[in-house]
VEXMAR-37341 format. One record per atom (N, C-alpha, C): residue number from 1; residue in one letter; atom name; x, y, z. Coordinates in steps of 0.001 Angstrom, whole numbers. Layout:
% residues N
@nr->NUM | rest->A | atom->CA | xx->X | yy->Y | zz->Z
...
//
This chain:
% residues 119
@nr->1 | rest->M | atom->N | xx->-5668 | yy->22580 | zz->-6476
@nr->1 | rest->M | atom->CA | xx->-5097 | yy->21297 | zz->-6843
@nr->1 | rest->M | atom->C | xx->-4566 | yy->20601 | zz->-5587
@nr->2 | rest->R | atom->N | xx->-4827 | yy->19332 | zz->-5478
@nr->2 | rest->R | atom->CA | xx->-4386 | yy->18564 | zz->-4315
@nr->2 | rest->R | atom->C | xx->-2915 | yy->18238 | zz->-4420
@nr->3 | rest->D | atom->N | xx->-2271 | yy->18107 | zz->-3276
@nr->3 | rest->D | atom->CA | xx->-865 | yy->17746 | zz->-3237
@nr->3 | rest->D | atom->C | xx->-761 | yy->16237 | zz->-3098
@nr->4 | rest->F | atom->N | xx->-606 | yy->15538 | zz->-4217
@nr->4 | rest->F | atom->CA | xx->-610 | yy->14080 | zz->-4227
@nr->4 | rest->F | atom->C | xx->604 | yy->13481 | zz->-3538
@nr->5 | rest->D | atom->N | xx->1697 | yy->14240 | zz->-3471
@nr->5 | rest->D | atom->CA | xx->2900 | yy->13715 | zz->-2842
@nr->5 | rest->D | atom->C | xx->2741 | yy->13530 | zz->-1341
@nr->6 | rest->N | atom->N | xx->1720 | yy->14098 | zz->-747
@nr->6 | rest->N | atom->CA | xx->1552 | yy->14015 | zz->697
@nr->6 | rest->N | atom->C | xx->444 | yy->13069 | zz->1119
@nr->7 | rest->W | atom->N | xx->155 | yy->12051 | zz->311
@nr->7 | rest->W | atom->CA | xx->-897 | yy->11100 | zz->705
@nr->7 | rest->W | atom->C | xx->-510 | yy->10373 | zz->1976
@nr->8 | rest->R | atom->N | xx->782 | yy->10249 | zz->2238
@nr->8 | rest->R | atom->CA | xx->1225 | yy->9581 | zz->3459
@nr->8 | rest->R | atom->C | xx->849 | yy->10376 | zz->4710
@nr->9 | rest->D | atom->N | xx->604 | yy->11693 | zz->4542
@nr->9 | rest->D | atom->CA | xx->218 | yy->12517 | zz->5693
@nr->9 | rest->D | atom->C | xx->-1113 | yy->12087 | zz->6289
@nr->10 | rest->K | atom->N | xx->-1945 | yy->11409 | zz->5511
@nr->10 | rest->K | atom->CA | xx->-3250 | yy->10954 | zz->6001
@nr->10 | rest->K | atom->C | xx->-3160 | yy->9689 | zz->6847
@nr->11 | rest->L | atom->N | xx->-1983 | yy->9080 | zz->6873
@nr->11 | rest->L | atom->CA | xx->-1832 | yy->7804 | zz->7559
@nr->11 | rest->L | atom->C | xx->-1847 | yy->7975 | zz->9063
@nr->12 | rest->T | atom->N | xx->-2389 | yy->6977 | zz->9725
@nr->12 | rest->T | atom->CA | xx->-2397 | yy->6963 | zz->11180
@nr->12 | rest->T | atom->C | xx->-1495 | yy->5840 | zz->11659
@nr->13 | rest->S | atom->N | xx->-1259 | yy->5798 | zz->12921
@nr->13 | rest->S | atom->CA | xx->-400 | yy->4787 | zz->13511
@nr->13 | rest->S | atom->C | xx->-1108 | yy->3447 | zz->13565
@nr->14 | rest->D | atom->N | xx->-339 | yy->2356 | zz->13469
@nr->14 | rest->D | atom->CA | xx->-910 | yy->1019 | zz->13617
@nr->14 | rest->D | atom->C | xx->-1424 | yy->790 | zz->15031
@nr->15 | rest->E | atom->N | xx->-1015 | yy->1639 | zz->15981
@nr->15 | rest->E | atom->CA | xx->-1486 | yy->1502 | zz->17354
@nr->15 | rest->E | atom->C | xx->-2994 | yy->1718 | zz->17439
@nr->16 | rest->D | atom->N | xx->-3563 | yy->2394 | zz->16437
@nr->16 | rest->D | atom->CA | xx->-4987 | yy->2695 | zz->16426
@nr->16 | rest->D | atom->C | xx->-5829 | yy->1606 | zz->15776
@nr->17 | rest->L | atom->N | xx->-5235 | yy->476 | zz->15441
@nr->17 | rest->L | atom->CA | xx->-5950 | yy->-581 | zz->14743
@nr->17 | rest->L | atom->C | xx->-7022 | yy->-1203 | zz->15630
@nr->18 | rest->P | atom->N | xx->-8206 | yy->-1428 | zz->15072
@nr->18 | rest->P | atom->CA | xx->-9241 | yy->-2129 | zz->15832
@nr->18 | rest->P | atom->C | xx->-8797 | yy->-3545 | zz->16184
@nr->19 | rest->S | atom->N | xx->-9348 | yy->-4081 | zz->17227
@nr->19 | rest->S | atom->CA | xx->-8935 | yy->-5407 | zz->17701
@nr->19 | rest->S | atom->C | xx->-9261 | yy->-6513 | zz->16705
@nr->20 | rest->E | atom->N | xx->-10216 | yy->-6272 | zz->15779
@nr->20 | rest->E | atom->CA | xx->-10567 | yy->-7334 | zz->14830
@nr->20 | rest->E | atom->C | xx->-9502 | yy->-7536 | zz->13751
@nr->21 | rest->F | atom->N | xx->-8523 | yy->-6615 | zz->13658
@nr->21 | rest->F | atom->CA | xx->-7424 | yy->-6815 | zz->12728
@nr->21 | rest->F | atom->C | xx->-6483 | yy->-7837 | zz->13327
@nr->22 | rest->R | atom->N | xx->-6303 | yy->-8918 | zz->12618
@nr->22 | rest->R | atom->CA | xx->-5462 | yy->-9999 | zz->13117
@nr->22 | rest->R | atom->C | xx->-4238 | yy->-10143 | zz->12228
@nr->23 | rest->L | atom->N | xx->-3138 | yy->-10457 | zz->12849
@nr->23 | rest->L | atom->CA | xx->-1892 | yy->-10619 | zz->12113
@nr->23 | rest->L | atom->C | xx->-2015 | yy->-11705 | zz->11051
@nr->24 | rest->T | atom->N | xx->-2871 | yy->-12698 | zz->11292
@nr->24 | rest->T | atom->CA | xx->-3039 | yy->-13775 | zz->10316
@nr->24 | rest->T | atom->C | xx->-3690 | yy->-13279 | zz->9031
@nr->25 | rest->R | atom->N | xx->-4390 | yy->-12150 | zz->9091
@nr->25 | rest->R | atom->CA | xx->-5010 | yy->-11568 | zz->7893
@nr->25 | rest->R | atom->C | xx->-4215 | yy->-10358 | zz->7415
@nr->26 | rest->S | atom->N | xx->-2922 | yy->-10345 | zz->7703
@nr->26 | rest->S | atom->CA | xx->-2100 | yy->-9222 | zz->7282
@nr->26 | rest->S | atom->C | xx->-1039 | yy->-9696 | zz->6304
@nr->27 | rest->Q | atom->N | xx->-472 | yy->-8740 | zz->5590
@nr->27 | rest->Q | atom->CA | xx->518 | yy->-9053 | zz->4573
@nr->27 | rest->Q | atom->C | xx->1368 | yy->-7816 | zz->4329
@nr->28 | rest->I | atom->N | xx->2650 | yy->-8028 | zz->4081
@nr->28 | rest->I | atom->CA | xx->3511 | yy->-6919 | zz->3675
@nr->28 | rest->I | atom->C | xx->3308 | yy->-6701 | zz->2179
@nr->29 | rest->V | atom->N | xx->3061 | yy->-5444 | zz->1796
@nr->29 | rest->V | atom->CA | xx->2787 | yy->-5129 | zz->404
@nr->29 | rest->V | atom->C | xx->3509 | yy->-3858 | zz->-25
@nr->30 | rest->Y | atom->N | xx->3560 | yy->-3683 | zz->-1326
@nr->30 | rest->Y | atom->CA | xx->4056 | yy->-2457 | zz->-1952
@nr->30 | rest->Y | atom->C | xx->2822 | yy->-1635 | zz->-2322
@nr->31 | rest->I | atom->N | xx->2779 | yy->-381 | zz->-1905
@nr->31 | rest->I | atom->CA | xx->1646 | yy->510 | zz->-2188
@nr->31 | rest->I | atom->C | xx->2189 | yy->1749 | zz->-2893
@nr->32 | rest->E | atom->N | xx->1683 | yy->2017 | zz->-4096
@nr->32 | rest->E | atom->CA | xx->2115 | yy->3200 | zz->-4845
@nr->32 | rest->E | atom->C | xx->898 | yy->4001 | zz->-5283
@nr->33 | rest->S | atom->N | xx->903 | yy->5274 | zz->-4979
@nr->33 | rest->S | atom->CA | xx->-183 | yy->6164 | zz->-5398
@nr->33 | rest->S | atom->C | xx->-71 | yy->6441 | zz->-6891
@nr->34 | rest->K | atom->N | xx->-1177 | yy->6315 | zz->-7599
@nr->34 | rest->K | atom->CA | xx->-1230 | yy->6619 | zz->-9029
@nr->34 | rest->K | atom->C | xx->-2071 | yy->7868 | zz->-9283
@nr->35 | rest->A | atom->N | xx->-2349 | yy->8625 | zz->-8219
@nr->35 | rest->A | atom->CA | xx->-3225 | yy->9789 | zz->-8327
@nr->35 | rest->A | atom->C | xx->-2651 | yy->10867 | zz->-9235
@nr->36 | rest->A | atom->N | xx->-1319 | yy->11010 | zz->-9273
@nr->36 | rest->A | atom->CA | xx->-710 | yy->12080 | zz->-10057
@nr->36 | rest->A | atom->C | xx->-45 | yy->11579 | zz->-11334
@nr->37 | rest->G | atom->N | xx->-70 | yy->10279 | zz->-11585
@nr->37 | rest->G | atom->CA | xx->568 | yy->9763 | zz->-12788
@nr->37 | rest->G | atom->C | xx->1035 | yy->8340 | zz->-12609
@nr->38 | rest->L | atom->N | xx->1865 | yy->7887 | zz->-13554
@nr->38 | rest->L | atom->CA | xx->2310 | yy->6498 | zz->-13544
@nr->38 | rest->L | atom->C | xx->3232 | yy->6161 | zz->-12388
@nr->39 | rest->E | atom->N | xx->4046 | yy->7119 | zz->-11936
@nr->39 | rest->E | atom->CA | xx->4928 | yy->6878 | zz->-10799
@nr->39 | rest->E | atom->C | xx->4637 | yy->7916 | zz->-9736
@nr->40 | rest->G | atom->N | xx->4249 | yy->7425 | zz->-8566
@nr->40 | rest->G | atom->CA | xx->3936 | yy->8320 | zz->-7468
@nr->40 | rest->G | atom->C | xx->4637 | yy->7899 | zz->-6200
@nr->41 | rest->P | atom->N | xx->4312 | yy->8554 | zz->-5098
@nr->41 | rest->P | atom->CA | xx->4914 | yy->8167 | zz->-3828
@nr->41 | rest->P | atom->C | xx->4564 | yy->6730 | zz->-3481
@nr->42 | rest->A | atom->N | xx->5541 | yy->6030 | zz->-2899
@nr->42 | rest->A | atom->CA | xx->5341 | yy->4603 | zz->-2631
@nr->42 | rest->A | atom->C | xx->5863 | yy->4245 | zz->-1249
@nr->43 | rest->V | atom->N | xx->5276 | yy->3186 | zz->-706
@nr->43 | rest->V | atom->CA | xx->5658 | yy->2706 | zz->614
@nr->43 | rest->V | atom->C | xx->5519 | yy->1188 | zz->651
@nr->44 | rest->I | atom->N | xx->6359 | yy->557 | zz->1451
@nr->44 | rest->I | atom->CA | xx->6197 | yy->-858 | zz->1734
@nr->44 | rest->I | atom->C | xx->5755 | yy->-949 | zz->3180
@nr->45 | rest->G | atom->N | xx->4586 | yy->-1564 | zz->3392
@nr->45 | rest->G | atom->CA | xx->4028 | yy->-1636 | zz->4734
@nr->45 | rest->G | atom->C | xx->3095 | yy->-2824 | zz->4876
@nr->46 | rest->R | atom->N | xx->2481 | yy->-2926 | zz->6043
@nr->46 | rest->R | atom->CA | xx->1591 | yy->-4042 | zz->6349
@nr->46 | rest->R | atom->C | xx->141 | yy->-3611 | zz->6156
@nr->47 | rest->V | atom->N | xx->-590 | yy->-4385 | zz->5347
@nr->47 | rest->V | atom->CA | xx->-2033 | yy->-4172 | zz->5197
@nr->47 | rest->V | atom->C | xx->-2768 | yy->-5294 | zz->5902
@nr->48 | rest->Y | atom->N | xx->-3975 | yy->-4993 | zz->6280
@nr->48 | rest->Y | atom->CA | xx->-4855 | yy->-5987 | zz->6906
@nr->48 | rest->Y | atom->C | xx->-6054 | yy->-6171 | zz->5997
@nr->49 | rest->R | atom->N | xx->-6467 | yy->-7410 | zz->5816
@nr->49 | rest->R | atom->CA | xx->-7629 | yy->-7724 | zz->4983
@nr->49 | rest->R | atom->C | xx->-8860 | yy->-7835 | zz->5859
@nr->50 | rest->S | atom->N | xx->-9987 | yy->-7382 | zz->5321
@nr->50 | rest->S | atom->CA | xx->-11249 | yy->-7555 | zz->6032
@nr->50 | rest->S | atom->C | xx->-11574 | yy->-9043 | zz->6094
@nr->51 | rest->K | atom->N | xx->-12513 | yy->-9384 | zz->6915
@nr->51 | rest->K | atom->CA | xx->-12883 | yy->-10790 | zz->7067
@nr->51 | rest->K | atom->C | xx->-13329 | yy->-11386 | zz->5732
@nr->52 | rest->S | atom->N | xx->-14043 | yy->-10595 | zz->4929
@nr->52 | rest->S | atom->CA | xx->-14496 | yy->-11072 | zz->3621
@nr->52 | rest->S | atom->C | xx->-13384 | yy->-10999 | zz->2570
@nr->53 | rest->G | atom->N | xx->-12312 | yy->-10252 | zz->2867
@nr->53 | rest->G | atom->CA | xx->-11194 | yy->-10135 | zz->1940
@nr->53 | rest->G | atom->C | xx->-11373 | yy->-9073 | zz->876
@nr->54 | rest->T | atom->N | xx->-12460 | yy->-8313 | zz->917
@nr->54 | rest->T | atom->CA | xx->-12724 | yy->-7331 | zz->-135
@nr->54 | rest->T | atom->C | xx->-12107 | yy->-5962 | zz->139
@nr->55 | rest->T | atom->N | xx->-11727 | yy->-5694 | zz->1371
@nr->55 | rest->T | atom->CA | xx->-11175 | yy->-4396 | zz->1736
@nr->55 | rest->T | atom->C | xx->-9799 | yy->-4582 | zz->2364
@nr->56 | rest->L | atom->N | xx->-8861 | yy->-3716 | zz->1956
@nr->56 | rest->L | atom->CA | xx->-7535 | yy->-3673 | zz->2560
@nr->56 | rest->L | atom->C | xx->-7454 | yy->-2429 | zz->3432
@nr->57 | rest->Y | atom->N | xx->-6839 | yy->-2559 | zz->4584
@nr->57 | rest->Y | atom->CA | xx->-6686 | yy->-1443 | zz->5513
@nr->57 | rest->Y | atom->C | xx->-5203 | yy->-1176 | zz->5708
@nr->58 | rest->Y | atom->N | xx->-4826 | yy->86 | zz->5570
@nr->58 | rest->Y | atom->CA | xx->-3440 | yy->473 | zz->5806
@nr->58 | rest->Y | atom->C | xx->-3413 | yy->1819 | zz->6509
@nr->59 | rest->R | atom->N | xx->-3106 | yy->1808 | zz->7782
@nr->59 | rest->R | atom->CA | xx->-2907 | yy->3020 | zz->8582
@nr->59 | rest->R | atom->C | xx->-3968 | yy->4094 | zz->8350
@nr->60 | rest->G | atom->N | xx->-5206 | yy->3724 | zz->8476
@nr->60 | rest->G | atom->CA | xx->-6308 | yy->4679 | zz->8345
@nr->60 | rest->G | atom->C | xx->-6899 | yy->4792 | zz->6955
@nr->61 | rest->L | atom->N | xx->-6261 | yy->4213 | zz->5953
@nr->61 | rest->L | atom->CA | xx->-6793 | yy->4220 | zz->4592
@nr->61 | rest->L | atom->C | xx->-7481 | yy->2897 | zz->4321
@nr->62 | rest->K | atom->N | xx->-8555 | yy->2946 | zz->3540
@nr->62 | rest->K | atom->CA | xx->-9286 | yy->1734 | zz->3160
@nr->62 | rest->K | atom->C | xx->-9276 | yy->1628 | zz->1643
@nr->63 | rest->F | atom->N | xx->-8892 | yy->462 | zz->1147
@nr->63 | rest->F | atom->CA | xx->-8783 | yy->232 | zz->-292
@nr->63 | rest->F | atom->C | xx->-9723 | yy->-882 | zz->-725
@nr->64 | rest->Q | atom->N | xx->-10293 | yy->-726 | zz->-1929
@nr->64 | rest->Q | atom->CA | xx->-11066 | yy->-1798 | zz->-2550
@nr->64 | rest->Q | atom->C | xx->-10579 | yy->-1982 | zz->-3976
@nr->65 | rest->S | atom->N | xx->-10762 | yy->-3181 | zz->-4481
@nr->65 | rest->S | atom->CA | xx->-10267 | yy->-3545 | zz->-5804
@nr->65 | rest->S | atom->C | xx->-10996 | yy->-2790 | zz->-6911
@nr->66 | rest->L | atom->N | xx->-10248 | yy->-2439 | zz->-7953
@nr->66 | rest->L | atom->CA | xx->-10846 | yy->-1872 | zz->-9161
@nr->66 | rest->L | atom->C | xx->-11361 | yy->-2975 | zz->-10080
@nr->67 | rest->K | atom->N | xx->-11121 | yy->-4208 | zz->-9716
@nr->67 | rest->K | atom->CA | xx->-11586 | yy->-5386 | zz->-10462
@nr->67 | rest->K | atom->C | xx->-11234 | yy->-5316 | zz->-11940
@nr->68 | rest->G | atom->N | xx->-9985 | yy->-4934 | zz->-12212
@nr->68 | rest->G | atom->CA | xx->-9503 | yy->-4902 | zz->-13587
@nr->68 | rest->G | atom->C | xx->-9843 | yy->-3645 | zz->-14364
@nr->69 | rest->A | atom->N | xx->-10533 | yy->-2687 | zz->-13762
@nr->69 | rest->A | atom->CA | xx->-10961 | yy->-1489 | zz->-14478
@nr->69 | rest->A | atom->C | xx->-9973 | yy->-337 | zz->-14398
@nr->70 | rest->G | atom->N | xx->-8855 | yy->-506 | zz->-13708
@nr->70 | rest->G | atom->CA | xx->-7904 | yy->585 | zz->-13539
@nr->70 | rest->G | atom->C | xx->-6832 | yy->589 | zz->-14612
@nr->71 | rest->F | atom->N | xx->-6246 | yy->1767 | zz->-14853
@nr->71 | rest->F | atom->CA | xx->-5115 | yy->1895 | zz->-15771
@nr->71 | rest->F | atom->C | xx->-3855 | yy->1985 | zz->-14933
@nr->72 | rest->K | atom->N | xx->-3038 | yy->934 | zz->-14976
@nr->72 | rest->K | atom->CA | xx->-1810 | yy->839 | zz->-14185
@nr->72 | rest->K | atom->C | xx->-2100 | yy->955 | zz->-12687
@nr->73 | rest->A | atom->N | xx->-3307 | yy->616 | zz->-12281
@nr->73 | rest->A | atom->CA | xx->-3714 | yy->626 | zz->-10878
@nr->73 | rest->A | atom->C | xx->-4666 | yy->-537 | zz->-10657
@nr->74 | rest->N | atom->N | xx->-4694 | yy->-1057 | zz->-9427
@nr->74 | rest->N | atom->CA | xx->-5583 | yy->-2183 | zz->-9159
@nr->74 | rest->N | atom->C | xx->-6486 | yy->-1965 | zz->-7942
@nr->75 | rest->Y | atom->N | xx->-6278 | yy->-887 | zz->-7197
@nr->75 | rest->Y | atom->CA | xx->-7119 | yy->-565 | zz->-6040
@nr->75 | rest->Y | atom->C | xx->-7441 | yy->919 | zz->-6036
@nr->76 | rest->F | atom->N | xx->-8510 | yy->1280 | zz->-5354
@nr->76 | rest->F | atom->CA | xx->-8816 | yy->2684 | zz->-5124
@nr->76 | rest->F | atom->C | xx->-9045 | yy->2892 | zz->-3640
@nr->77 | rest->E | atom->N | xx->-8718 | yy->4097 | zz->-3173
@nr->77 | rest->E | atom->CA | xx->-8918 | yy->4449 | zz->-1776
@nr->77 | rest->E | atom->C | xx->-10365 | yy->4923 | zz->-1646
@nr->78 | rest->I | atom->N | xx->-11094 | yy->4337 | zz->-727
@nr->78 | rest->I | atom->CA | xx->-12538 | yy->4543 | zz->-639
@nr->78 | rest->I | atom->C | xx->-12913 | yy->6008 | zz->-420
@nr->79 | rest->E | atom->N | xx->-12238 | yy->6696 | zz->474
@nr->79 | rest->E | atom->CA | xx->-12617 | yy->8068 | zz->819
@nr->79 | rest->E | atom->C | xx->-12328 | yy->9060 | zz->-302
@nr->80 | rest->S | atom->N | xx->-11123 | yy->8995 | zz->-892
@nr->80 | rest->S | atom->CA | xx->-10726 | yy->9978 | zz->-1904
@nr->80 | rest->S | atom->C | xx->-11021 | yy->9533 | zz->-3333
@nr->81 | rest->G | atom->N | xx->-11102 | yy->8215 | zz->-3553
@nr->81 | rest->G | atom->CA | xx->-11280 | yy->7688 | zz->-4905
@nr->81 | rest->G | atom->C | xx->-9975 | yy->7589 | zz->-5685
@nr->82 | rest->D | atom->N | xx->-8852 | yy->7989 | zz->-5072
@nr->82 | rest->D | atom->CA | xx->-7554 | yy->7932 | zz->-5744
@nr->82 | rest->D | atom->C | xx->-7158 | yy->6483 | zz->-6033
@nr->83 | rest->H | atom->N | xx->-6466 | yy->6290 | zz->-7158
@nr->83 | rest->H | atom->CA | xx->-6042 | yy->4962 | zz->-7575
@nr->83 | rest->H | atom->C | xx->-4655 | yy->4642 | zz->-7035
@nr->84 | rest->Y | atom->N | xx->-4429 | yy->3354 | zz->-6769
@nr->84 | rest->Y | atom->CA | xx->-3169 | yy->2870 | zz->-6214
@nr->84 | rest->Y | atom->C | xx->-2815 | yy->1544 | zz->-6856
@nr->85 | rest->W | atom->N | xx->-1514 | yy->1247 | zz->-6884
@nr->85 | rest->W | atom->CA | xx->-1037 | yy->-78 | zz->-7234
@nr->85 | rest->W | atom->C | xx->-616 | yy->-737 | zz->-5933
@nr->86 | rest->I | atom->N | xx->-1217 | yy->-1880 | zz->-5610
@nr->86 | rest->I | atom->CA | xx->-880 | yy->-2632 | zz->-4403
@nr->86 | rest->I | atom->C | xx->-542 | yy->-4053 | zz->-4809
@nr->87 | rest->S | atom->N | xx->647 | yy->-4492 | zz->-4412
@nr->87 | rest->S | atom->CA | xx->1070 | yy->-5854 | zz->-4743
@nr->87 | rest->S | atom->C | xx->2059 | yy->-6339 | zz->-3690
@nr->88 | rest->G | atom->N | xx->2336 | yy->-7616 | zz->-3739
@nr->88 | rest->G | atom->CA | xx->3363 | yy->-8150 | zz->-2866
@nr->88 | rest->G | atom->C | xx->4708 | yy->-7576 | zz->-3272
@nr->89 | rest->P | atom->N | xx->5624 | yy->-7390 | zz->-2325
@nr->89 | rest->P | atom->CA | xx->6934 | yy->-6851 | zz->-2682
@nr->89 | rest->P | atom->C | xx->7729 | yy->-7862 | zz->-3499
@nr->90 | rest->R | atom->N | xx->8475 | yy->-7353 | zz->-4443
@nr->90 | rest->R | atom->CA | xx->9300 | yy->-8225 | zz->-5283
@nr->90 | rest->R | atom->C | xx->10609 | yy->-8555 | zz->-4595
@nr->91 | rest->K | atom->N | xx->11044 | yy->-9775 | zz->-4779
@nr->91 | rest->K | atom->CA | xx->12296 | yy->-10220 | zz->-4170
@nr->91 | rest->K | atom->C | xx->13483 | yy->-9413 | zz->-4694
@nr->92 | rest->D | atom->N | xx->13438 | yy->-8994 | zz->-5972
@nr->92 | rest->D | atom->CA | xx->14546 | yy->-8222 | zz->-6554
@nr->92 | rest->D | atom->C | xx->14435 | yy->-6724 | zz->-6249
@nr->93 | rest->Q | atom->N | xx->13420 | yy->-6323 | zz->-5518
@nr->93 | rest->Q | atom->CA | xx->13177 | yy->-4946 | zz->-5061
@nr->93 | rest->Q | atom->C | xx->12879 | yy->-3969 | zz->-6191
@nr->94 | rest->N | atom->N | xx->12537 | yy->-4449 | zz->-7372
@nr->94 | rest->N | atom->CA | xx->12147 | yy->-3586 | zz->-8491
@nr->94 | rest->N | atom->C | xx->10631 | yy->-3448 | zz->-8517
@nr->95 | rest->D | atom->N | xx->10087 | yy->-2860 | zz->-7478
@nr->95 | rest->D | atom->CA | xx->8636 | yy->-2799 | zz->-7333
@nr->95 | rest->D | atom->C | xx->7971 | yy->-1762 | zz->-8234
@nr->96 | rest->R | atom->N | xx->8652 | yy->-698 | zz->-8559
@nr->96 | rest->R | atom->CA | xx->8039 | yy->348 | zz->-9386
@nr->96 | rest->R | atom->C | xx->7706 | yy->-194 | zz->-10777
@nr->97 | rest->L | atom->N | xx->6724 | yy->426 | zz->-11404
@nr->97 | rest->L | atom->CA | xx->6242 | yy->-7 | zz->-12715
@nr->97 | rest->L | atom->C | xx->7384 | yy->-142 | zz->-13720
@nr->98 | rest->Y | atom->N | xx->8285 | yy->820 | zz->-13738
@nr->98 | rest->Y | atom->CA | xx->9390 | yy->783 | zz->-14684
@nr->98 | rest->Y | atom->C | xx->10703 | yy->397 | zz->-14001
@nr->99 | rest->G | atom->N | xx->10607 | yy->-376 | zz->-12931
@nr->99 | rest->G | atom->CA | xx->11777 | yy->-922 | zz->-12255
@nr->99 | rest->G | atom->C | xx->12369 | yy->5 | zz->-11209
@nr->100 | rest->G | atom->N | xx->13153 | yy->-590 | zz->-10354
@nr->100 | rest->G | atom->CA | xx->13838 | yy->167 | zz->-9320
@nr->100 | rest->G | atom->C | xx->13000 | yy->315 | zz->-8058
@nr->101 | rest->N | atom->N | xx->13628 | yy->933 | zz->-7070
@nr->101 | rest->N | atom->CA | xx->12928 | yy->1182 | zz->-5811
@nr->101 | rest->N | atom->C | xx->13269 | yy->2568 | zz->-5280
@nr->102 | rest->R | atom->N | xx->13559 | yy->3492 | zz->-6181
@nr->102 | rest->R | atom->CA | xx->13924 | yy->4855 | zz->-5820
@nr->102 | rest->R | atom->C | xx->12790 | yy->5530 | zz->-5038
@nr->103 | rest->D | atom->N | xx->13141 | yy->6101 | zz->-3897
@nr->103 | rest->D | atom->CA | xx->12208 | yy->6858 | zz->-3048
@nr->103 | rest->D | atom->C | xx->11064 | yy->6017 | zz->-2484
@nr->104 | rest->V | atom->N | xx->11227 | yy->4717 | zz->-2397
@nr->104 | rest->V | atom->CA | xx->10208 | yy->3870 | zz->-1782
@nr->104 | rest->V | atom->C | xx->10485 | yy->3826 | zz->-284
@nr->105 | rest->M | atom->N | xx->9534 | yy->4303 | zz->501
@nr->105 | rest->M | atom->CA | xx->9673 | yy->4291 | zz->1955
@nr->105 | rest->M | atom->C | xx->9340 | yy->2886 | zz->2469
@nr->106 | rest->I | atom->N | xx->10023 | yy->2468 | zz->3526
@nr->106 | rest->I | atom->CA | xx->9726 | yy->1186 | zz->4161
@nr->106 | rest->I | atom->C | xx->9344 | yy->1478 | zz->5604
@nr->107 | rest->D | atom->N | xx->8151 | yy->1050 | zz->6003
@nr->107 | rest->D | atom->CA | xx->7707 | yy->1261 | zz->7376
@nr->107 | rest->D | atom->C | xx->8646 | yy->552 | zz->8339
@nr->108 | rest->D | atom->N | xx->8958 | yy->1215 | zz->9446
@nr->108 | rest->D | atom->CA | xx->9878 | yy->646 | zz->10431
@nr->108 | rest->D | atom->C | xx->9393 | yy->-686 | zz->10984
@nr->109 | rest->D | atom->N | xx->8071 | yy->-830 | zz->11149
@nr->109 | rest->D | atom->CA | xx->7534 | yy->-2052 | zz->11766
@nr->109 | rest->D | atom->C | xx->7621 | yy->-3284 | zz->10865
@nr->110 | rest->V | atom->N | xx->7934 | yy->-3099 | zz->9575
@nr->110 | rest->V | atom->CA | xx->8051 | yy->-4246 | zz->8670
@nr->110 | rest->V | atom->C | xx->9454 | yy->-4397 | zz->8090
@nr->111 | rest->R | atom->N | xx->10348 | yy->-3502 | zz->8436
@nr->111 | rest->R | atom->CA | xx->11680 | yy->-3486 | zz->7819
@nr->111 | rest->R | atom->C | xx->12403 | yy->-4831 | zz->7957
@nr->112 | rest->D | atom->N | xx->12442 | yy->-5411 | zz->9153
@nr->112 | rest->D | atom->CA | xx->13145 | yy->-6685 | zz->9356
@nr->112 | rest->D | atom->C | xx->12529 | yy->-7812 | zz->8531
@nr->113 | rest->E | atom->N | xx->11193 | yy->-7876 | zz->8542
@nr->113 | rest->E | atom->CA | xx->10504 | yy->-8930 | zz->7788
@nr->113 | rest->E | atom->C | xx->10713 | yy->-8738 | zz->6287
@nr->114 | rest->Y | atom->N | xx->10688 | yy->-7482 | zz->5832
@nr->114 | rest->Y | atom->CA | xx->10919 | yy->-7175 | zz->4414
@nr->114 | rest->Y | atom->C | xx->12337 | yy->-7579 | zz->4000
@nr->115 | rest->D | atom->N | xx->13308 | yy->-7276 | zz->4861
@nr->115 | rest->D | atom->CA | xx->14697 | yy->-7652 | zz->4557
@nr->115 | rest->D | atom->C | xx->14824 | yy->-9171 | zz->4414
@nr->116 | rest->K | atom->N | xx->14112 | yy->-9931 | zz->5225
@nr->116 | rest->K | atom->CA | xx->14152 | yy->-11405 | zz->5115
@nr->116 | rest->K | atom->C | xx->13513 | yy->-11872 | zz->3805
@nr->117 | rest->L | atom->N | xx->12449 | yy->-11181 | zz->3383
@nr->117 | rest->L | atom->CA | xx->11775 | yy->-11552 | zz->2131
@nr->117 | rest->L | atom->C | xx->12651 | yy->-11300 | zz->911
@nr->118 | rest->T | atom->N | xx->13444 | yy->-10251 | zz->973
@nr->118 | rest->T | atom->CA | xx->14194 | yy->-9837 | zz->-209
@nr->118 | rest->T | atom->C | xx->15638 | yy->-10320 | zz->-234
@nr->119 | rest->N | atom->N | xx->16070 | yy->-10972 | zz->815
@nr->119 | rest->N | atom->CA | xx->17461 | yy->-11489 | zz->848
@nr->119 | rest->N | atom->C | xx->17487 | yy->-12989 | zz->812
//
């Protein structure tokens, strides 16, 4: 059985981003793994959109839309097939499906910008 709580271990540093990733095609988002159930490990970080907008990139992971076919999920990770909920962060910080922000990690590189969005 896979350890779903450690999906963050697969992440790489933003320093490894290809040069075609541009800040203008990036966005701060809430990312929650749905691989183990309705509430999984979550992070707030910066994703980059492909030029066509069909793929999201986050620290070595690539996501594509489920196009409405997911249950409480809207994206899947291309390599593993695991489902995720990805959305813009909420101003009231209740990003989880059933409210709250318990155990939601915030990437250091977006913390200041996230604080401005939510205050």
